[in-house]
C-alpha positions as a printed Julia matrix, in Angstrom:
300×3 Matrix{Float64}:
   0.21   24.95    0.16
   0.21   23.91    3.84
  -3.32   23.48    5.17
  -3.13   22.56    8.83
  -1.66   20.4    11.55
  -3.06   17.6    13.68
  -1.05   15.62   16.24
  -2.29   12.27   14.93
  -2.48   13.11   11.23
   0.49   15.47   10.92
   0.76   18.47    8.64
  -1.14   18.29    5.36
   0.09   19.61    2.05
  -1.75   20.13   -1.24
  -0.55   19.42   -4.76
  -2.83   19.88   -7.74
  -3.18   19.84  -11.5
  -6.01   21.21  -13.63
  -7.89   17.91  -13.1
  -7.13   16.63   -9.59
  -6.28   17.85   -6.1
  -4.29   15.7    -3.66
  -3.62   16.15    0.05
  -0.67   14.44    1.7
   0.44   14.21    5.31
   3.99   14.33    6.62
   2.88   11.65    9.1
   3.71    8.49    7.18
   4.02   10.47    3.9
   0.45    9.3     3.35
  -1.91   10.28    0.55
  -4.98   11.45    2.48
  -7.24   12.79   -0.27
  -7.61   12.66   -4.05
 -10.43   14.76   -5.5
 -11.7    15.16   -9.05
 -11.61   18.95   -9.4
 -14.51   19.05  -11.87
 -16.99   16.82  -10.04
 -15.75   17.24   -6.46
 -15.77   13.45   -5.99
 -13.4    12.2    -3.27
 -11.77    8.91   -4.26
  -9.75    8.21   -1.09
 -11.1     6.91    2.23
 -10.58    9.58    4.89
  -9.31    7.25    7.59
 -11.86    7.14   10.4
 -10.09    6.02   13.55
 -13.0     3.98   14.92
 -13.3     2.0    11.67
  -9.98    2.0     9.79
  -7.53    4.9    10.3
  -5.42    4.6     7.14
  -5.99    6.24    3.76
  -2.96    5.1     1.72
  -0.45    3.47    4.02
   3.24    3.2     3.11
   4.42   -0.25    4.2
   8.1    -0.47    5.2
  10.29   -2.27    6.19
   7.8    -5.15    6.22
   4.46   -5.87    4.59
   1.8    -7.52    6.7
   2.25   -9.16   10.08
   5.22  -11.01   11.56
   4.51  -14.14   13.56
   4.36  -13.03   17.2
   5.24   -9.53   15.9
   8.93  -10.35   15.88
  11.79  -11.53   13.69
  15.18  -13.05   14.37
  18.61  -12.22   12.98
  20.96  -14.9    14.25
  20.16  -15.24   17.93
  18.78  -11.73   18.4
  15.06  -10.96   18.24
  13.5    -7.67   17.13
   9.89   -6.58   17.57
   8.15   -4.91   14.64
   4.47   -4.09   14.29
   2.28   -5.05   11.34
   3.28   -3.25    8.1
   6.36   -1.7     9.71
   7.02    1.73   11.15
   7.1     4.09    8.14
   3.35    4.7     8.48
   3.88    6.15   11.97
   6.93    8.34   11.39
   7.06   12.04   10.67
   8.77   12.62    7.32
  10.83   15.65    6.4
   9.26   17.63    3.56
  11.42   18.39    0.53
  10.78   20.41   -2.62
   7.09   21.24   -2.19
   5.74   22.78   -5.39
   2.27   23.31   -6.81
   2.21   19.92   -8.57
   4.73   17.84   -6.58
   6.18   17.14   -3.15
   8.89   14.89   -1.71
   9.13   13.34    1.76
  12.21   11.8     3.37
  13.13    9.7     6.39
  16.44    8.23    7.5
  17.2     5.57   10.07
  18.02    6.66   13.6
  18.49    5.18   17.05
  14.74    4.62   17.4
  14.3     2.72   14.12
  17.39    0.61   14.85
  15.73   -0.76   17.99
  13.22   -2.65   15.83
  15.1    -2.81   12.51
  18.92   -2.91   12.72
  19.71   -1.45    9.29
  20.75    2.02    8.18
  18.64    3.39    5.34
  17.09    6.44    3.74
  13.76    6.59    1.94
  12.49    9.36   -0.33
   8.87    9.39   -1.54
   8.09   11.74   -4.43
   4.47   12.5    -5.37
   3.53   14.34   -8.53
   0.25   15.15  -10.28
  -0.3    15.82  -13.96
  -3.64   15.73  -15.76
  -5.88   13.17  -14.03
  -2.89   11.12  -12.8
  -0.92   10.99   -9.54
   2.46    9.25   -9.42
   4.46    7.96   -6.47
   8.16    7.19   -6.83
   9.84    5.61   -3.82
  13.63    5.37   -3.56
  15.14    3.31   -0.76
  18.88    3.39   -0.13
  20.99    1.08    2.01
  23.2     3.48    3.99
  24.93    0.7     5.9
  27.91   -1.58    5.38
  25.97   -4.83    5.14
  23.22   -6.18    2.91
  19.78   -4.9     3.94
  16.58   -6.96    3.78
  13.17   -5.31    3.55
   9.74   -5.22    1.92
   7.74   -2.31    0.54
   4.11   -1.62   -0.3
   1.61    1.11   -1.13
  -2.02    0.59   -0.12
  -4.58    3.15   -1.31
  -8.01    2.79    0.28
 -10.76    3.76   -2.15
 -14.21    5.07   -1.22
 -16.87    2.62   -2.37
 -19.07    3.23   -4.13
 -17.04    5.97   -5.79
 -20.15    8.08   -6.38
 -23.76    7.13   -5.63
 -24.06    3.74   -7.26
 -24.48    0.35   -5.58
 -21.43   -1.76   -4.72
 -22.74   -4.51   -7.01
 -22.33   -2.12   -9.95
 -18.53   -2.34   -9.56
 -15.87   -4.87  -10.35
 -12.08   -5.06  -10.06
 -10.22   -5.78  -13.27
  -6.66   -7.15  -13.49
  -4.6    -6.34  -16.57
  -3.7   -10.03  -17.09
  -5.34  -13.36  -16.41
  -3.63  -15.07  -13.5
  -2.79  -18.74  -13.07
  -3.52  -18.72   -9.35
  -6.6   -17.73   -7.43
  -6.85  -16.05   -4.04
  -5.22  -17.06   -0.78
  -6.69  -16.04    2.56
  -4.92  -15.2     5.8
  -4.94  -17.45    8.83
  -4.74  -15.23   11.94
  -3.14  -12.57    9.7
  -0.46  -15.01    8.46
  -0.17  -16.68    5.05
  -0.34  -20.35    4.17
   0.58  -20.78    0.53
   0.55  -24.57    0.92
  -3.26  -24.36    0.9
  -5.04  -24.72   -2.43
  -5.76  -21.32   -3.96
  -9.4   -20.29   -4.27
 -10.37  -19.64   -7.88
 -13.98  -18.61   -7.21
 -13.33  -14.89   -6.89
 -11.02  -13.91   -9.76
 -12.86  -15.08  -12.87
 -10.9   -14.34  -16.01
  -9.56  -10.91  -15.16
 -12.46   -9.78  -12.97
 -13.5    -9.8    -9.34
 -17.19   -8.9    -9.12
 -17.78   -6.84   -5.99
 -20.45   -7.56   -3.42
 -20.92   -7.41    0.34
 -20.26  -11.15    0.59
 -16.85  -11.56   -1.04
 -14.85  -10.19    1.88
 -16.43  -12.4     4.53
 -13.27  -14.56    4.52
 -11.04  -11.5     4.89
  -8.15  -10.21    2.83
  -7.49  -11.85   -0.55
  -3.85  -12.24   -1.58
  -2.71  -13.04   -5.11
   0.82  -14.37   -5.51
   3.36  -14.41   -8.37
   1.17  -12.15  -10.46
   1.65  -11.05  -14.06
  -0.71   -8.1   -13.65
   0.73   -4.57  -13.61
  -2.55   -2.6   -13.54
  -5.6    -3.05  -11.3
  -8.74   -1.0   -11.89
 -11.99   -0.58  -10.0
 -14.66   -0.01  -12.67
 -18.35    0.76  -12.77
 -20.61   -1.2   -15.14
 -23.06    1.69  -15.54
 -21.04    4.89  -15.46
 -17.48    5.56  -16.57
 -16.21    6.05  -13.01
 -12.93    4.22  -12.39
  -9.87    4.14  -10.14
  -6.75    2.65  -11.75
  -3.41    1.85  -10.13
  -0.34    0.96  -12.18
   2.84   -0.56  -10.78
   5.98   -2.4   -11.86
   6.39   -6.14  -11.33
   4.95   -6.35   -7.84
   4.8   -10.07   -6.96
   1.75   -9.74   -4.69
  -1.59   -7.94   -4.71
  -3.95   -7.94   -1.78
  -7.6    -6.85   -1.92
  -9.47   -6.18    1.3
 -12.49   -4.5     2.82
 -14.18   -4.6     6.18
 -17.62   -6.12    5.42
 -20.31   -3.49    5.71
 -17.99   -0.5     5.39
 -17.68    1.77    2.33
 -14.12    1.23    1.16
 -11.79   -1.21   -0.62
  -8.03   -1.39   -0.1
  -5.82   -2.34   -3.06
  -2.21   -3.23   -2.2
   0.4    -4.05   -4.86
   3.33   -5.09   -2.66
   6.92   -6.25   -2.72
   6.48   -8.48    0.29
   3.9   -10.44    2.25
   2.98  -11.44    5.8
   4.84  -14.19    7.64
   3.96  -17.81    7.0
   1.89  -19.66    9.61
   4.83  -22.01   10.22
   7.48  -19.26   10.4
  10.32  -19.75   12.88
  10.94  -15.95   12.85
  14.21  -16.29   10.91
  14.26  -13.06    8.87
  16.6   -14.47    6.26
  14.03  -17.16    5.38
  11.0   -14.87    5.25
   9.05  -14.97    1.99
   8.88  -11.8    -0.05
  11.97  -10.05    1.31
  14.14   -8.0    -1.01
  17.88   -7.65   -0.62
  19.83   -4.43   -1.14
  23.64   -4.33   -1.16
  25.53   -1.74    0.84
  25.22    1.81   -0.47
  22.86    0.67   -3.26
  19.37    2.01   -4.01
  16.09    0.51   -5.2
  13.22    2.37   -6.83
   9.49    1.59   -6.92
   6.93    3.42   -9.04
   3.15    3.59   -8.81
   0.62    5.75  -10.61
  -3.07    6.38   -9.97
  -5.44    7.43  -12.73
  -9.03    8.5   -11.99
 -12.03    9.11  -14.2
């Protein structure tokens, strides 16, 4: 079902199961809403432009910020904004059914200005029971190896219902050897000592104070599931993913949301010389080969 059009947000489409209802936009192929059909609770931040406009950004072909917003291939420089351009593009809608929808983009003369690779990307969303899945397939359509990163970043309303933020915690599926790293002018410095004060065992206890230092990044993780849980009720938001090497956790202090980002890539290093081939977190894809990434969200 198509439910409207907005120049900035794009057309919105609905998919639903007996338990959940999701709205997705063809602008950025972004998940804009995820509602529990029984309770009417909205789990996804609605993207208020004056505060934070994104609801569930697709990050491609980079994750995070490039130093000076540019990268270099050989002697040639290319400019690329933070988190890449997929979030801003209008996707073609494919195979819209009651419980699923697919979106597609391909490279063109405009994308090649900032990213000189030929590619296609298909994003397939499906709902069943109380679960939403996202399968992303990226194909190298060119005749040379392609380098890229990918990420999915749902922004969750907090508190989920009417509880206090302090009633919630984030739980990782595995204990991690490293603590959190923090950005320096939106760039990473993994030579700094990691901060082990926030992730204790498998938990991050939520409060207004923990995001004062900004976005937390966890590197080389073993975790494949991250869940926001409530100590009092059974409310929870769970995201599952496959072997993502990074997770970032972020909120704007004082605002009612938390962004969880399992990613296959990370921002530039503070000492980057803009050489794309040396950038941390890049994935390589041989000519005419494809890569697939899968995420699922479970709510209760």
